[in-house]
N, C-alpha and C positions, 0 to 999 in steps of 0.2 A: 539672247535676244536683241533684234535690231532696233535701233532707235529711228523712230519716223519724224522728220521735222516737217512740219508744213509752213510753206513761205505762202503768205497770205497778205492781201491788202486792196486797195482800190486800184483802178486801171492805171496803167502807165506809171506804175512803180518800181518797176525792174524785177519783177519777181522771177521771169523767165530767165534773164541775166544772171541773176544770183543763183538760181536752182543749179544752173549749167556749171558756173563757177566753183560752186561749192562741192558739186559733183567731181569736177578734176582736181581740185584741191584735196580731197579725202579719198579720191578714188573709188567711189562709192557711186551707184546707179541714181538717177533723178528720175522723175517722172513728169512728161512734158503736159502742158495745158491741154487736156482732150478738148475744150470748147473751140480751140481755133479751128481745128481740122473737122468737126462736127460741123460748126457754122459755114465756113467756107463751101461746104457741100450742098447746104440748104438751097432750094431753090424757091423758098416764100420765108417772109419775116418769121423770125423764131416765136414760139409760143412758151407757155407756162410747161406745157409737158415736153417740150424741147429740152428747157434747163434741167428738168427732171432726168431725162436721156444722158445729157451732159454728164450729170452728178453720178449717175450710175456707170458710165464709160469711164470717167476718172477713177472711180472706185475699182473697176475691173483691172485697168491699165496698172494701178497703184499695186493689188493684189501680184499682179505677174512680176511686175519690177522687185518687189519685196523679196522673191525667191532668188534674186540675183544678188542681194545685198548682203554683206557681211556684218557691218556694224551700224550702218546709217542707211537711211533713205531719204532723198531730199524731193519732197512732193511740191510741185508748183501748181500750187491751189490746194483748196481743200473744201470741206463742206461748210465752213463759214462763208465762203467765198458765194457758193451758189445760194445759200441761206439769204444773205444780204442782196445778191442781185434777185431773189425773188420778191423780197419784202419791199425795194426800192421800186421795180417793174410792176408787181403785181398786187402789193400790199398783203400779201399772205406767202407761206412758205409750203412746200409739199411735205406732207407727214413723214415719208420716205427719207427727205434730207433731215427733217427734224429729228427723227430716230437716230439716224447714222451720226449726226451731230453730238447727240448725248452719248451713243456708246461706240463709236470709233475714234480712239484716241489717239493722238501724237505725243511725243515726247516733250516737244515745245514748238512753239509758234514762232516765227521770225516775221514781224509785221512791219511791211516796207514804208516807210515814210513817204510823204509827197513831197519831198524837197528835190526830185528830178524835175527837170522840163517835160511837159505834156507832149507826148509824141503822138501824133495823128495816126490814127489807123482806122479802117472802114468798120471794125468791129467795136470799136469803142464809142461809149455813148456819152458820158457825164464829163466832160473837162471841166465845168463850173462847178461840179459836186465834190472835188478831190478832197478838201479839208473836211467837209461835212461826212463823207464817207469814211475817212480816217477815224473820225470821232465816233462813229457807227461802230467800227471794228473793236477800237479801245471799249467802248462799253459793252459790246458783246461778250468779248474775251473777258473782261473783269466779271461780268454778272455770271458767266458760265465757270468762273473759277479756273480758267485755263490758262497754263504757263506761257506768257510771252515776252520777247524782247522788241522794241522798236528799233529797227535799222535804219540808221541816216548816214547820209555822206554820198560822196559820188567815187565810181571807179572803184582803186584798192582800199580806200578808206571804208567803203561800204562792206566789201567782202571781209575784210579783217574784223570788222565789227561783228559779221555775221559768224565768221570763224571762231571768234572769242564766245560768243553766246551759244554756240552749238557745243563747243568742248567745256564750256562753265556756266551751263544754264542758270544754276540757283544765283551767280553773282551776279546776272545780267537782268533776271526778269522783273518785270513791271509789276507793281503793286496795286 
């Protein structure tokens, strides 16, 4: 059985970079962030239902990529991201996202810390909320009893911390 590793956290914390580098290190597939492609094709501001479509698209892509994995699948985002996104933007989350958050499990969550500089991007919305969002992620992961490790540092230091957490999740998980 493959171990699905969710790479999660606030905007501009290096999730995509980390997923790509973990994939290269372990020689296993990674699931790109579906929302980027989806949002770049929209001709209108996104809606609550667009976040649901993004979440479903992410899931479908994850399932396709899981068929290519031997030991690990590195997922650049998870249902926690879309849940928190909905809660912050709309004050509620879609029932399907909630259901998937409760039933679709990951072996471990790598929570990317906000210790990287903010990188402006037209799709990013909350540079002033990074620490607050990180605290929400920690609270959600703990309250849902999901195994996670906070990944900090830059470049190779960050990658090595993530590799260690993937190889030995019980040694590194947060309480």
